[in-house]
C-alpha positions in Angstrom: 300.7 108.1 248.2 301.3 111.0 245.7 301.9 109.3 242.3 302.6 112.7 240.7 306.0 112.8 242.4 309.1 113.2 240.2 310.4 109.7 241.0 307.2 108.2 239.7 306.7 110.4 236.7 310.4 110.4 235.6 312.2 107.5 237.3 315.3 108.0 235.1 315.7 111.6 236.0 318.9 112.3 237.9 318.8 116.0 238.9 316.1 118.5 239.8 315.6 121.9 241.4 313.1 122.7 244.2 312.4 124.9 247.2 313.5 123.9 250.7 310.3 123.8 252.8 311.6 122.7 256.2 314.8 121.7 258.0 314.7 120.0 261.5 317.3 118.3 263.7 317.4 114.5 263.2 317.0 112.9 266.6 318.3 115.8 268.6 321.2 116.7 266.2 322.9 113.4 265.9 326.3 113.4 264.1 328.2 111.2 261.8 331.6 111.6 260.2 330.2 114.1 257.7 328.7 116.4 260.3 325.3 117.0 262.0 322.3 115.3 260.7 319.1 117.1 259.6 315.8 116.1 258.1 314.9 118.3 255.0 311.6 118.6 253.3 311.5 119.8 249.7 308.7 121.2 247.4 309.4 118.3 245.0 312.0 115.5 244.7 313.5 112.8 242.5 314.6 110.9 245.7 312.6 107.8 246.2 311.5 107.3 249.8 312.0 103.9 251.4 309.0 101.6 251.0 307.7 98.3 249.7 310.9 96.5 250.3 313.0 99.1 248.3 315.5 101.3 250.2 315.3 105.1 250.0 317.6 107.0 247.6 320.9 108.6 248.4 322.7 111.5 246.7 323.5 115.1 247.2 321.9 118.5 247.8 323.3 121.9 246.9 322.0 125.4 248.0 321.9 128.4 245.7 324.0 131.2 247.2 322.6 134.5 246.1 325.6 136.5 247.4 328.1 134.4 245.5 325.8 133.7 242.5 326.7 130.0 242.6 325.7 126.6 244.1 327.1 125.6 247.5 329.2 122.6 248.2 327.3 119.3 248.1 325.7 118.0 251.2 325.3 114.2 251.3 321.8 112.8 251.3 322.1 109.6 253.4 318.5 108.4 253.2 315.0 109.3 252.1 311.8 108.2 253.8 308.2 109.1 254.8 307.4 110.3 258.3 304.1 111.9 259.3 302.8 111.7 255.7 305.7 113.9 254.6 308.8 113.0 252.6 312.1 113.7 254.4 315.7 113.7 253.1 318.4 112.9 255.8 321.4 115.2 255.1 324.7 115.7 256.8 326.1 119.2 257.2 324.9 122.6 258.5 321.3 123.7 259.2 319.6 124.9 255.9 317.3 127.8 255.8 313.6 127.2 254.6 312.9 129.1 251.4 316.3 128.3 249.9 316.6 127.2 246.3 318.2 123.7 246.1 319.5 121.4 243.5 319.3 117.7 244.1 321.2 114.9 242.5 320.4 111.2 243.2 323.0 108.4 243.2 321.6 107.1 239.9 323.9 104.1 239.7 322.5 102.8 243.0 319.0 103.7 242.0 319.4 101.9 238.6 320.7 98.8 240.4 317.6 98.8 242.7 315.3 99.3 239.6 317.0 96.2 238.1 316.3 94.2 241.2 312.7 95.4 241.6 311.8 94.7 238.0 313.5 91.3 238.3 311.3 90.6 241.4 308.2 91.2 239.3 309.4 88.7 236.8 310.2 86.0 239.4 307.0 86.5 241.4 304.8 86.7 238.3 306.1 83.4 236.8 306.2 81.7 240.2 302.5 82.5 240.6 301.7 81.3 237.1 303.7 78.1 237.3 303.3 77.0 240.9 300.4 79.0 242.4 302.7 80.5 245.0 302.2 83.9 246.7 305.0 86.4 247.3 304.6 87.1 251.1 307.9 89.0 251.6 310.3 91.0 249.6 313.4 93.0 250.4 316.3 94.7 248.5 319.3 95.8 250.5 322.8 97.0 249.5 324.0 93.5 248.5 321.2 91.2 247.7 317.4 90.7 247.1 315.3 88.1 248.9 311.8 86.9 248.0 309.6 84.8 250.3 307.0 82.5 248.8 304.3 80.6 250.8 305.1 77.2 249.2 308.4 75.3 248.8 310.0 75.1 245.4 312.5 72.4 244.6 315.6 72.7 242.3 313.7 71.6 239.2 311.0 74.3 239.9 313.7 77.0 240.4 315.4 76.1 237.1 312.2 76.3 235.2 311.4 79.6 236.9 314.9 81.1 236.2 314.7 80.0 232.5 311.3 81.7 232.0 312.4 84.9 233.8 315.5 85.3 231.6 313.5 84.5 228.4 311.2 87.4 229.4 314.3 89.6 229.8 315.6 88.6 226.4 312.2 89.5 224.9 312.6 93.1 226.1 309.0 93.3 227.2 307.5 96.7 228.2 307.1 97.5 231.9 303.8 99.4 232.0 302.4 101.7 234.8 298.6 101.7 235.2 296.3 103.8 237.3 292.9 102.1 237.0 289.7 103.4 238.3 287.9 101.6 241.1 285.5 100.0 238.6 288.4 98.9 236.4 290.3 97.5 239.4 287.4 95.3 240.3 287.8 93.5 237.0 291.6 92.9 237.2 293.4 89.9 238.7 296.5 91.5 240.2 298.9 90.7 243.0 298.7 92.6 246.3 299.9 91.8 249.8 297.2 93.9 251.5 293.9 95.6 250.9 294.4 99.0 249.3 292.5 102.3 249.5 292.5 105.2 247.2 294.2 105.3 243.8 296.1 102.0 243.1 299.3 102.0 241.0 299.7 98.7 239.0 302.9 97.5 237.3 302.2 95.3 234.3 304.6 93.1 232.4 302.5 91.6 229.6 302.0 87.9 229.9 304.1 87.8 233.1 302.8 89.9 236.0 300.2 92.5 237.2 301.0 93.8 240.7 300.1 96.7 242.9 303.5 98.4 243.6 304.8 101.8 244.7 308.5 101.2 243.8 310.6 102.3 240.9 311.1 100.1 237.8 312.8 99.9 234.4 310.8 100.8 231.3 311.7 97.5 229.5 312.7 94.1 230.8 315.8 94.0 228.6 317.5 96.5 231.0 317.4 93.8 233.8 320.2 92.1 231.8 320.3 88.8 233.7 318.5 87.2 236.6 320.2 84.5 238.7 318.7 82.7 241.6 321.7 82.0 243.8 320.3 80.5 247.0 317.1 78.9 248.3 316.1 78.1 251.8 313.1 76.4 253.4 311.5 79.3 255.3 308.2 79.4 257.4 306.6 76.6 255.5 307.6 78.0 252.1 310.9 79.1 250.6 313.2 82.2 250.7 315.0 82.9 247.5 318.1 85.1 247.1 318.5 86.5 243.6 320.9 88.8 241.7 319.7 90.9 238.8 321.7 92.9 236.2 324.9 94.4 237.6 324.8 92.3 240.7 324.5 89.1 238.6 327.5 90.2 236.5 329.5 91.1 239.6 328.7 87.7 241.1 329.7 85.8 237.9 333.0 87.8 237.8 333.7 86.9 241.5 333.0 83.2 240.8 335.1 83.3 237.6 338.0 84.8 239.5 337.8 82.1 242.2 337.8 79.4 239.5 340.8 81.1 237.9 342.7 81.2 241.2 342.0 77.5 241.9 342.8 76.6 238.3 346.3 78.2 238.6 346.9 76.7 242.1 346.0 73.1 240.9 347.2 73.5 237.3 343.8 72.3 236.1 341.5 73.9 233.5 338.8 76.0 235.2 336.0 73.9 233.7 337.6 70.7 234.9 338.1 71.8 238.5 335.1 69.9 240.0 336.2 66.3 239.2 339.8 67.1 240.1 339.0 68.7 243.4 336.4 66.0 244.3 338.9 63.2 243.7 341.1 63.9 246.9 337.9 64.1 248.9 336.8 60.7 247.7 340.3 59.4 248.6 340.1 61.0 252.0 336.7 59.3 252.5 338.2 55.9 251.6 341.1 56.5 254.0 338.8 57.5 256.8 336.8 54.4 256.2 340.0 52.3 256.4 341.1 54.2 259.5 337.8 53.6 261.2 338.1 49.9 260.5 341.6 49.7 261.9 340.6 51.7 265.0 337.8 49.2 265.6 340.2 46.3 265.2 342.6 48.0 267.7 339.8 48.5 270.2 338.7 44.9 270.0 342.3 43.8 270.5 342.8 46.1 273.5 339.6 44.9 275.0 340.6 41.3 274.6 344.2 41.7 275.9 343.7 44.2 278.7 340.0 43.6 279.6 339.8 47.1 281.3 336.7 48.6 282.9 337.1 51.6 280.7 339.4 53.1 278.1 340.8 56.6 277.9 341.6 57.3 274.2 343.7 60.3 273.2 343.7 60.9 269.5 344.7 64.0 267.4 343.4 62.6 264.1 339.6 62.2 264.7 337.0 64.6 263.4 333.7 65.1 265.2 331.8 62.4 263.3 334.7 60.0 263.6 335.0 60.6 267.3 331.3 59.9 267.9 331.2 56.8 265.6 334.2 55.3 267.3 332.7 55.9 270.7 329.3 54.3 269.8 330.9 51.4 268.0 333.3 50.6 270.8 330.6 50.5 273.5 328.5 48.2 271.3 331.2 45.7 270.2 334.4 46.1 272.4 334.3 47.8 275.7 331.8 49.0 278.4 333.1 52.6 278.8 335.2 54.8 276.6 336.4 58.4 277.0 337.8 59.9 273.8 339.7 63.2 273.9 340.8 65.0 270.7 343.2 68.1 271.1 341.8 71.3 269.6 344.6 73.7 270.6 346.8 74.4 273.6 345.2 72.6 276.6 341.8 72.4 274.8 340.2 69.0 274.1 336.9 68.0 272.3 335.6 65.0 274.3 333.0 62.2 273.9 332.1 59.8 276.7 330.1 56.7 275.8 329.0 53.7 277.8 326.7 50.6 277.4 324.1 50.4 280.2 326.1 52.8 282.5 325.4 56.3 283.8 328.4 58.5 283.0 327.0 61.6 284.7 329.4 61.3 287.7 332.4 61.4 285.3 331.0 64.5 283.6 330.2 66.2 287.0 333.7 65.6 288.4 335.4 66.9 285.3 333.1 70.0 285.3 334.1 70.7 288.9 337.8 70.4 288.2 338.0 72.1 284.8 336.3 74.6 282.5 333.8 72.5 280.6 331.3 73.4 277.9 329.0 70.5 277.0 326.6 67.9 278.4 324.5 64.9 277.7 322.7 62.2 279.7 323.0 58.6 280.8 325.5 56.8 278.5 326.6 59.7 276.2 328.2 63.0 276.9 330.1 65.4 274.6 331.7 68.9 274.7 334.9 70.7 275.2 337.2 70.9 278.2 340.1 73.2 279.0 342.8 71.1 280.6 346.3 69.7 280.0 346.9 66.1 279.1 348.6 65.6 282.4 345.5 67.0 284.2 343.2 64.6 282.4 345.4 61.6 283.0 345.6 62.5 286.7 341.8 62.9 286.9 341.1 59.5 285.4 343.7 57.9 287.6 341.6 58.9 290.6 338.6 56.9 289.5 338.3 53.5 291.2 337.6 51.6 288.0 340.4 50.1 285.9 340.8 52.6 283.1 343.4 51.9 280.5 345.1 54.8 278.7 345.9 54.7 275.0 347.5 57.5 273.0 347.5 57.0 269.2 350.5 59.1 268.6 352.7 57.5 271.3 353.3 54.0 272.7 350.5 52.8 275.0 351.1 54.0 278.6 351.0 51.5 281.4 348.8 52.6 284.3 
């Protein structure tokens, strides 16, 4: 890695001039909506090439036109990367002549956003190592988010402590230092690195927080990170994967959440900061109603079983969710009836079904239905579930063919006699 490159020496530089060394077709002259694609090599560059979890820079290139004594139109730089130990800039437009004088301009707003994320990553990983002894085993920045993988799980209390420490380091506006230690000096340092390194090592140091081998671009002080928010955590490969927003992304996320809260506040005529209890109250009421409904359904099943004493029950119900359907099926075969077949409409001629039985193999019922209709689902022995495409009349006709005495009950209509 050439640490004398402009993007290392002057990470805040937005424009530069250079000589065009080479231009070659990108994968046999592929095209996009901006023209043919070419790989361009320059004598020097501010464009950071993809690496270490950080995307390559984008921006524009212009060619000096001697005849007109002016710069050409801007050609988009779509990506920057290393190939064959050379740095290439992927551009869209015409083929460019080697030896040309060029002016490059990076998309600095995008670069600065990545610098905020990358510096924030050092803060998160540094404190995570200090507090919990975890190792960063994966890191990625993309166009919308940043993810960090640690080799141990961190709970919500751990994450809150981590987030508080990270933001305190931001508020302290600590320097972000770049070090190039000698081999002897490196031996004495305790630094983070995902792999063994050869040659000159570049270290990023945030005093009291982190010391890490890194080839990315960073801010010069932690205050420029602005804010760090851990927005999601997920158990991942024996550890945890965190999603975090830093700086502009954290602000954009807060604005988005505030706008959602404002919209709900207006819709429900409730102060935004009082939304949670007001919105949870109807859910609690629904839970109580579902509990009461389940109790009444069980009472009804017991009554039907006692009055009709059928071999099985075909239950058509438009008001059951998945869990309610399963619970009713399992309860009924334990307390009321030997076999039950529950169908819940999901759309025109589409039903979600559950079959349940006590000490009885329902596979023949599943097999006959699958032969007759389009079925997605399965199970074994006394429990089957899935989705079937059929009309109500088709289902009633099918179950009428079975030899057993199966009673049909529709919750939205009067019970039908067989």
